[in-house]
C-alpha positions as CSV (number, residue, x, y, z in Angstrom):
1,M,0.0,0.0,0.0
2,K,1.3,3.4,-0.9
3,R,1.7,5.9,1.9
4,V,1.1,9.7,1.5
5,T,2.5,12.4,3.8
6,L,0.3,15.4,4.5
7,R,1.3,18.5,6.5
8,L,-1.6,20.1,8.4
9,T,-1.9,22.5,11.3
10,V,-3.6,21.1,14.5
11,E,-6.7,23.3,13.6
12,E,-6.9,21.9,10.1
13,L,-6.5,18.3,11.4
14,G,-9.2,19.0,14.0
15,L,-11.6,20.3,11.3
16,L,-10.8,17.3,9.1
17,A,-11.5,14.9,12.0
18,T,-14.9,16.6,12.6
19,L,-15.9,16.5,9.0
20,A,-14.9,12.9,8.7
21,G,-16.8,12.0,11.8
22,D,-19.9,13.8,10.5
23,Q,-19.7,11.9,7.2
24,L,-19.2,8.6,9.1
25,F,-22.3,9.3,11.2
26,R,-24.3,10.0,8.0
27,K,-23.2,6.7,6.4
28,E,-24.0,4.7,9.6
29,F,-27.3,6.2,10.7
30,I,-28.9,8.2,7.9
31,D,-28.0,6.4,4.6
32,P,-29.3,3.0,5.8
33,R,-32.8,4.5,5.8
34,M,-32.6,5.1,2.0
35,P,-34.2,2.5,-0.2
36,G,-31.7,0.1,-1.6
37,Y,-28.8,1.3,0.5
38,K,-26.3,-1.4,1.5
39,I,-23.8,-0.8,4.3
40,D,-20.2,-1.8,3.8
41,T,-19.2,-2.9,7.3
42,R,-15.5,-3.2,6.3
43,E,-15.5,0.4,5.1
44,M,-17.3,1.6,8.3
45,S,-14.8,-0.1,10.6
46,I,-11.9,1.4,8.6
47,G,-13.6,4.8,8.7
48,K,-14.1,4.6,12.5
49,A,-10.4,3.7,13.0
50,I,-9.3,6.6,10.9
51,V,-11.5,9.1,12.7
52,A,-10.2,7.8,16.0
53,R,-6.6,8.2,14.9
54,L,-7.2,11.7,13.7
55,R,-8.9,12.7,16.9
56,R,-6.1,11.1,19.0
57,M,-3.6,13.3,17.0
58,V,-5.5,16.4,17.8
59,D,-6.4,15.8,21.4
60,P,-5.2,12.5,22.9
61,A,-7.2,12.9,26.1
62,A,-10.5,13.6,24.3
63,A,-10.0,10.7,21.9
64,D,-9.6,8.3,24.8
65,R,-12.9,9.5,26.3
66,V,-14.7,9.1,23.1
67,S,-13.2,5.6,22.5
68,A,-14.2,4.5,26.0
69,R,-17.8,5.7,25.4
70,I,-18.0,3.9,22.0
71,N,-16.6,0.6,23.5
72,G,-19.0,0.7,26.4
73,A,-16.7,1.6,29.2
74,A,-17.6,4.4,31.6
């Protein structure tokens, strides 16, 4: 797999994480209500992992809290 390097400010990375999280929410909860929509579970899990990595880069403490909530802890 080819790797790409991207230089962003913390603010840009934070915005990108927010936008990606919003899109992931749409794909998980809104799109399935559309007739004929088929969810790609592999794509969803990859997307969740990427968003978690982005959030961890921006704010490690906040990402841990979100991860704990998603996984059912605390």
